[in-house]
C-alpha positions as CSV (number, residue, x, y, z in Angstrom):
1,M,3.4,72.8,-33.9
2,E,6.3,74.8,-32.5
3,G,4.0,76.6,-30.0
4,A,3.2,73.3,-28.2
5,Y,6.7,73.1,-26.8
6,L,7.8,74.5,-23.5
7,P,10.9,76.8,-23.4
8,G,14.1,74.8,-23.7
9,N,17.5,74.5,-25.2
10,I,18.6,72.8,-28.3
11,R,19.2,69.5,-26.6
12,Q,15.7,69.4,-25.1
13,R,14.1,70.5,-28.3
14,M,16.0,67.8,-30.3
15,Q,15.0,65.1,-27.8
16,E,11.3,66.2,-27.9
17,L,11.3,66.3,-31.7
18,M,13.0,62.9,-32.0
19,K,10.4,61.4,-29.6
20,E,7.4,63.1,-31.4
21,H,8.7,61.9,-34.9
22,K,9.7,58.5,-33.6
23,I,13.3,59.0,-34.9
24,T,16.2,57.5,-33.2
25,Q,19.6,59.2,-32.8
26,A,21.0,56.7,-35.4
27,Q,18.2,57.6,-37.9
28,L,18.7,61.3,-37.3
29,A,22.5,61.0,-37.8
30,T,22.0,59.2,-41.1
31,R,19.5,61.8,-42.3
32,I,21.9,64.7,-41.5
33,G,25.1,63.0,-42.6
34,S,26.6,62.7,-39.1
35,T,27.4,59.7,-36.8
36,E,25.2,58.3,-34.1
37,S,28.0,58.9,-31.5
38,A,28.2,62.6,-32.5
39,I,24.5,63.0,-32.0
40,S,24.6,61.1,-28.7
41,R,27.4,63.2,-27.3
42,F,25.7,66.4,-28.2
43,V,22.3,65.4,-26.9
44,S,23.8,64.1,-23.6
45,G,25.8,67.3,-23.1
46,K,29.2,65.6,-23.4
47,T,30.0,68.1,-26.1
48,D,28.7,71.5,-27.1
49,M,30.0,71.1,-30.7
50,I,27.4,70.9,-33.5
51,S,28.1,72.4,-36.9
52,T,26.0,75.0,-38.5
53,E,25.4,72.6,-41.4
54,H,24.1,69.9,-39.1
55,L,21.9,72.4,-37.2
56,L,20.4,73.5,-40.6
57,R,19.8,69.9,-41.6
58,I,18.2,69.0,-38.2
59,A,15.8,71.9,-38.7
60,K,14.9,70.7,-42.2
61,V,14.4,67.1,-41.0
62,F,11.9,68.2,-38.4
63,D,10.5,71.1,-40.4
64,V,11.2,73.7,-37.7
65,S,13.2,76.9,-37.7
66,T,16.7,77.1,-36.4
67,D,15.5,79.8,-34.0
68,F,13.1,77.2,-32.6
69,L,15.9,74.6,-32.2
70,L,18.1,77.2,-30.5
71,G,15.4,77.8,-27.9
72,G,13.6,80.8,-29.5
73,G,10.0,80.9,-30.6
74,G,10.7,81.8,-34.2
75,E,8.2,80.6,-36.8
76,N,9.5,78.5,-39.7
77,V,9.4,80.6,-42.8
């Protein structure tokens, strides 16, 4: 699954994963214990702030590695 994605940054990867999994920003926020506005600000680039805890939870929701989210090609272990 991860190999199907083009190189990108965390924002691009999150957008692609949300689209593929048909998950809205509001749904993702609920699943990781954040707010929709915090997810929206991060995805839109208005802030660079995302906690390590939220990054780990996002990876778990989409069953991908944190390396993949951060733009690497790491396989989920």
